[in-house]
C-alpha positions in Angstrom: 137.0 92.0 90.6 139.3 90.8 93.3 143.0 91.4 92.8 145.7 89.6 94.9 149.4 90.4 95.1 152.5 89.5 96.9 155.9 91.2 97.2 159.4 89.6 97.5 162.9 89.5 96.0 163.6 86.9 93.2 165.0 84.4 95.6 161.5 83.7 97.0 160.2 82.5 93.6 159.6 79.0 94.9 157.5 80.4 97.8 155.6 82.7 95.4 154.8 79.8 93.1 153.4 77.8 96.1 151.2 80.7 97.1 150.0 81.2 93.6 149.2 77.5 93.1 147.1 77.6 96.3 145.2 80.7 95.1 144.5 79.1 91.8 143.1 76.0 93.5 141.0 77.7 96.2 140.3 81.2 94.9 139.7 81.0 91.2 138.8 84.2 89.4 141.1 86.5 91.3 143.8 88.3 89.4 147.3 87.5 90.8 150.3 89.9 90.8 153.9 89.4 91.9 155.7 92.5 92.9 159.4 91.7 92.5 161.5 93.9 94.8 164.3 94.2 92.3 165.2 95.5 88.9 163.6 94.0 85.8 164.8 90.5 85.0 163.8 89.1 81.6 165.2 85.6 82.4 162.9 85.4 85.4 159.9 86.5 83.3 160.6 83.7 80.8 160.7 81.1 83.6 157.3 82.3 84.8 155.5 82.1 81.4 153.4 79.0 82.4 152.9 80.0 86.0 149.5 80.9 87.6 150.7 84.5 88.0 148.8 87.0 85.9 151.1 90.0 86.2 154.7 90.3 87.2 155.8 93.8 88.3 159.3 95.1 88.9 160.6 98.2 90.8 161.5 99.7 87.5 157.8 100.0 86.6 157.3 102.7 89.2 159.0 106.1 89.1 158.7 106.4 92.9 160.9 103.4 93.4 163.7 104.1 90.9 165.9 106.4 93.0 169.1 104.5 93.8 169.7 106.6 96.9 166.3 105.5 98.4 166.8 101.9 97.3 170.2 101.7 98.8 169.0 102.6 102.3 166.8 99.4 102.5 167.8 95.8 103.0 165.9 93.1 101.3 163.1 92.8 103.9 162.8 96.5 104.4 162.5 97.1 100.6 160.0 94.3 100.0 157.7 95.7 102.6 158.3 99.4 101.9 156.8 99.1 98.4 153.7 97.2 99.4 151.2 100.0 100.1 152.3 102.2 97.2 151.9 99.4 94.7 148.7 98.3 96.4 147.4 101.8 95.7 148.6 101.6 92.1 146.7 98.3 91.5 143.6 99.7 93.1 143.6 102.5 90.5 142.7 99.9 87.9 139.1 100.1 86.7 138.5 96.5 87.4 139.8 96.4 91.0 137.0 96.4 93.6 138.8 94.5 96.3 142.6 94.0 96.9 144.2 91.3 99.0 147.8 91.0 99.9 149.6 87.8 101.1 153.3 87.5 102.0 155.0 85.1 99.7 155.5 82.6 102.5 151.8 82.1 103.0 149.7 79.3 101.5 145.9 79.2 101.1 144.2 76.0 102.0 140.5 76.6 101.5 138.1 79.2 99.9 138.1 82.6 101.5 134.5 83.6 100.9 134.0 84.7 104.5 137.1 86.9 104.3 135.8 88.5 101.1 132.4 89.1 102.6 133.9 90.8 105.6 136.1 93.0 103.3 133.0 94.1 101.4 131.6 95.7 104.6 134.8 97.4 105.7 137.4 99.8 104.2 140.2 97.3 105.0 140.7 94.1 107.0 143.6 93.1 109.2 144.6 90.1 111.2 146.2 90.4 114.7 149.2 88.3 115.6 147.3 87.0 118.7 143.5 86.5 119.4 143.7 85.6 123.1 146.3 86.4 125.9 148.9 83.9 126.9 149.3 82.7 130.5 152.8 81.1 130.4 155.5 83.8 131.0 157.8 82.4 128.4 155.0 82.6 125.8 154.2 86.2 127.0 157.9 87.1 126.4 158.1 85.2 123.1 154.8 86.4 121.6 153.0 89.2 123.4 156.1 91.3 124.0 157.3 90.5 120.5 154.0 91.8 119.1 154.4 95.0 121.2 157.9 95.4 119.6 156.9 94.5 116.0 153.3 95.4 115.7 149.9 94.2 116.9 148.8 93.2 113.4 150.6 90.9 111.1 151.0 92.5 107.7 151.7 89.3 106.0 148.1 89.7 105.1 145.8 92.7 104.5 142.7 93.4 102.4 141.5 96.8 101.1 138.2 97.8 99.5 138.2 100.4 96.7 136.5 103.3 98.7 137.5 106.7 99.9 138.8 105.4 103.3 140.5 102.4 101.8 142.5 104.7 99.4 143.2 107.2 102.2 144.6 104.3 104.3 146.9 103.1 101.6 148.1 106.6 100.8 148.9 107.4 104.4 150.7 104.0 104.9 152.6 104.4 101.6 153.9 107.9 102.7 155.1 106.5 106.0 156.9 103.6 104.3 158.7 105.9 101.9 160.3 107.7 104.8 160.4 105.2 107.7 160.3 101.6 106.7 163.2 100.3 108.8 163.7 97.0 110.6 164.5 98.9 113.8 161.9 98.4 116.6 164.2 100.2 119.1 163.5 103.4 117.2 159.8 102.8 117.3 159.3 101.3 113.9 159.4 97.8 112.4 159.3 97.8 108.6 155.8 98.5 107.3 154.1 96.7 110.2 154.4 98.8 113.3 152.7 101.7 111.6 149.5 99.8 111.4 149.0 100.0 115.1 147.6 103.5 114.3 145.4 102.3 111.4 142.1 101.3 113.2 142.2 104.7 115.1 143.0 106.8 112.0 140.6 104.9 109.8 137.6 103.7 111.9 136.0 101.4 109.2 139.0 99.1 109.2 137.9 95.7 110.6 139.9 93.1 112.6 139.3 89.5 111.5 139.1 87.2 114.5 138.6 83.9 112.9 141.3 81.4 114.1 141.5 80.0 110.6 143.3 83.0 109.2 147.0 83.7 109.5 147.8 80.6 111.5 151.5 80.9 112.4 154.2 79.9 114.9 153.3 82.8 117.2 149.8 81.5 117.7 149.9 77.8 116.9 149.7 76.7 120.5 146.6 78.9 121.0 144.6 77.1 118.3 143.6 73.5 118.0 145.2 72.5 114.7 144.7 69.0 113.2 144.2 67.2 109.9 146.1 65.8 106.9 146.4 66.7 103.3 143.9 63.9 102.4 141.3 64.9 105.0 142.0 68.7 105.1 143.3 70.8 107.9 141.1 72.2 110.6 141.6 75.1 113.1 139.2 75.1 116.0 137.0 73.0 113.9 137.1 75.4 110.9 138.8 74.8 107.6 142.3 76.2 107.6 142.2 79.4 105.6 145.9 80.3 105.2 149.1 79.4 107.0 152.1 81.7 107.4 155.4 79.9 107.0 157.3 82.9 108.4 161.0 82.5 109.3 161.3 79.3 107.3 164.7 79.6 105.7 166.4 80.8 108.9 165.1 77.8 110.9 163.2 80.1 113.2 159.9 78.6 112.1 161.0 75.0 112.9 162.5 76.1 116.3 159.2 77.7 117.4 156.9 74.9 116.4 159.4 72.4 118.0 158.9 74.2 121.3 155.2 75.2 121.2 153.8 72.3 119.1 156.2 69.4 119.6 153.6 66.6 119.3 151.4 68.1 116.6 151.8 65.8 113.6 149.5 68.0 111.5 151.8 71.1 111.9 155.0 69.2 111.4 153.6 67.4 108.4 152.6 70.7 106.9 156.1 72.2 107.4 157.8 69.2 105.8 155.5 69.4 102.8 156.3 73.1 102.4 160.0 72.5 102.6 159.8 69.9 99.8 157.2 71.8 97.6 159.0 75.2 97.6 162.3 73.5 96.8 160.8 71.7 93.9 159.4 75.0 92.5 162.7 76.8 92.4 163.8 77.5 88.8 167.3 76.6 87.5 168.7 80.2 87.3 170.6 82.8 89.2 168.2 84.3 91.8 170.6 86.7 93.4 169.1 90.1 94.6 170.7 92.6 92.2 170.3 95.4 94.7 172.4 93.5 97.2 175.7 94.4 95.4 177.6 97.3 94.1 178.1 97.6 90.4 181.5 95.8 90.7 179.9 92.8 92.4 181.0 93.7 96.0 178.4 92.9 98.6 176.5 95.8 100.2 176.8 95.2 103.9 174.2 96.3 106.5 176.4 99.0 108.0 176.9 100.5 104.5 173.2 101.0 104.2 172.7 102.3 107.8 175.5 104.8 107.6 174.3 106.1 104.2 170.8 106.4 105.7 172.1 108.4 108.7 174.3 110.9 106.8 172.7 113.5 104.6 176.1 114.7 103.4 176.9 111.3 102.0 173.6 111.1 100.2 174.2 114.5 98.6 177.8 113.5 97.7 176.9 110.1 96.3 173.4 110.1 94.7 174.0 106.7 93.3 175.7 104.7 96.0 175.6 101.5 94.1 178.0 102.9 91.5 181.5 101.5 92.2 183.4 103.5 89.6 186.9 102.8 88.5 190.3 104.4 88.8 190.6 107.5 91.1 186.9 108.3 91.0 185.6 108.8 94.5 182.5 106.8 95.1 180.5 105.8 98.1 182.1 102.3 98.1 185.6 103.9 98.1 184.6 106.3 100.9 183.2 103.3 103.0 186.5 101.5 102.4 188.8 104.4 103.3 187.2 107.2 105.4 184.4 105.0 106.7 186.5 102.9 109.1 188.0 106.0 110.6 184.7 107.7 111.2 182.8 104.5 112.1 185.4 102.1 113.6 182.8 99.9 115.5 180.5 99.5 112.5 183.2 99.1 109.8 186.1 97.5 111.7 185.4 94.1 110.1 183.9 94.4 106.6 184.2 90.8 105.7 
């Protein structure tokens, strides 16, 4: 049986629903899981009762991901990616899981993926690179080729793994690296879960690279691929049916900015983006979707420098094993330390904590 999963915080539920709708339409018979990168939320579960999601998983379901000291060190993107390979390995341990496919929540499937499945049956895992051919324009080289060198050759918004010895070994290795080094810091040589996969085809030789232009179409490759069509006629990429499109950077406006620059006259792409904006908004439930791990227990926001300092300082991790705990009265907590001693030791990082 084929299992599919995605990983995100609760605020992406509209995107998750759009992805799952597309899987139900084009890939029937697959079991779909949503890995919620947050603590258990019963209200969210109730809202999803009639959704095409077979299994909703929370961090609390895994002992590996319950340590508050580990959780605190990751921002929302780092955490959502750090847990992917470990949970993938857990799903693969199910007796009925022969093939496992992951999609980022901001992907949408537009046609059956039989060719992808056939390729996965012959490999231990399958990956898609950001780019299939080199750019000639220097701006595009800087924007896309150099960006891929910083962030990783392969885009881990998608991967597939077969239940075999090498497939499991790949997930185990990747999970171990993400437990210790899943940071959004390309300057230190890593970029969340993604940069590690540059090693994967060398360490695990039966991993295959999918080169079909219909897979993982995204802003970084849209002007390399002939993209056309409508919702009525269907979308085509180099004459092939669009497999799945990656709406990365959508909420920040980065997605729109890139396609405005690289595909300004492409009505198909811009129509697709407008549809996604309207569809994902309509799928948002009426409830609080705040990320619970984004605040201390008193409601104060956990700022990025708070996480980075805690990550750097072993003494702080030893002194405050639960940094989310805000305490009360005279109790010394990590939050109190960050508000008092923190600005003295880290004036540049903590000078303005608004």
